[in-house]
Each structure stands twice: as structure tokens, then as C-alpha cells.
N, C-alpha and C positions, 0 to 999 in steps of 0.2 A: 627421566625426562627433564628437559631443560627449559626454563622459562625464557622466552625471547622478549627482549625489549626493543621496541620500534623507535627509530630515531625520526625526529620531526620531518626531515627531508624525504623519508620514505613513505610517509603517509600521503595517500592520494584521497583527494576530497571530491565528492561529486556534488552537483547541484540538483535539487529536486523541487518541483513545483507541486503543491497540493491545493485542490480546489475544496474550499471549506463549505460550499453550498449544500444545505441540508444535513450536515454532520453535527453531532452532539459535541458540545464544548470540551467536556472532561476527557472523553474518548479519543478525540482528535489530539488534545493537548499531550496526553501520555505517549501517544505514537510518535508525534513530532519530537518531544523531549527525548525519546529513545534514540532517534535518528541524529539529532543534534549532539548527544553525548557520545555516540559511537558504539552503543551497546549491540548493535546488530552486526558488527564486524568481529571477526575472530582475533584481530589484533587489540582488542579493547584492553585498556588499563585504567583503573579508576583515577590515577594521578595525571593522565595525559589527555590532551584534547585530540581525539581520533575520529571525531564526528564530521558530518557533512553539512552543507548549506541547505537550508530550507527556505523556500519562497511560498508563502500562503496567499492565496488570492480569494476574493469574495468573502472577506472577513465579516461583512455586515449581514450575511445570510446564514450565520452560525444558530444553531438551535440549543434550547435548554428543555429539559424534561420537567414534567410536573408544573408547580406553580413558581418555579424559581425565576421565570421572566418577570413576575410581578413583585416577587419578595426579595430577591437578591440584592444586597447592598455591598458597596466597595468603600473601605475606609482609607483615608490618608490624613496626614497631620501637616499642617503649615509650618510647623517649627516654632510657633509662638505659643505662649501659655494659653491654654483653652482653645487651641487651634485644630481640634479634631473635626474632620469633616466627613459626611457620608454622601455617597452619590448612588442613585439606584441604577440597575442594569439597563433599564430602558433609556435614562438620560445619557449614559456613556454610549449606548448603541446608536443614538441619533448624532452625538457630537463627534466621537472619535471611536469607531467600532474596533479599530486595530488593538486598542489598550486592552480590551477584554481578553483576546487571545494571548497578548504579550504578557498580562498579568498571570493567567492560568499556567503558561508554559514556563515562566521565569520561576514560579513557586515549585516546579518539579526539577529544577537544576540545582547544582551545588550552591551553597551560600558562601562563596569565597572567591578569590581571584580567578580561578578556573571557571566557575560559573558565569562570572561577568564576561570572560572571554568567548565562552561558548555562546552567550546570549547575542553577541554581535553577529553570529552566523545565521541569525533569524530575520527574515525580511517579510513583513506583513503588509498587504495592500487590501483596501476596501473595495476596490473594483476588480474587474477582470484583467486589467492590463498591468504589466510590471516592466520596469526598465533593465531587466537582467537577461535579455534575449541573447546577447553576445556570449554569455556563459554556457548556452546551450542546456538548459535544465531538462532533466528527464520528468515526465509526468509521473507521479506516484499516486497510486490508487490505494487508499487506505480502507479497511473494512469498516 
């Protein structure tokens, strides 16, 4: 058997739209990261970007199980000494609900140039409208 290497010109990329309403954060993030990475395709190679584009709508209606909605905290550093900051899940959900899904999915992608390139294929919107109608995205129903 021979290993086939796919050229970048031969990769066909689809656009998918996912409705996040009523879905659990981690379960949605793993399935979206798999599609972004291209692991669902038979031409997958870990060193290539073979994935598709994913549009997520209704990001503000994502769910968490258990007491995570009250206890989950996100950390970021300002870059200054002593600049560590914590934000709660509920604060981020009110101000920028897209960041919650973006943070979860980015953590499941490679931590290198390829991961940063793949992350650009993810589009997240808090409402039910998106500006990518001209790409004719397919509705993707996740379990």
C-alpha cells in the first residue's frame, strides 16, 4: 500500500453551519475541532490543513453541566507583573459569549502555526444571523 499525499490545490473545503442552542460546551467543541482539523476526511494528514470551515450560531445559548455555570473561571494575564486576571463564566457570557466557544475549541487544536491557521476557519456569532450566506453553508446536525 502506498501513502498518498494530497496537494493543497486538491483539497476541497466545505462550509458548515452549527446551531449551538441547547448543546453542551465540551461536546460541541470536540466535534467542531474534529471538523476544523479535517479528521473526518479520508485524506487527513496531521501536518496539513485538510479541514473545513465551521460557522457557529447562537453561541449565547450554550449549556454547561453541573455547577460549572457558577464555578467556572477563565484566566488571562495582562503582561504586566502581577497582572493575572480571572473572569467568571457568567460575566463572559453576558459580555462576549463567542469567547467561551472560541477558547474551548482553540484549546483542542494544535499549539503551533498549523493550529493558528486552522483557527481562522472558525466563525462564531452570538445571534442566529451570520454574514456567510454567499458561501452556501450546509447545516450540520451534531449529536
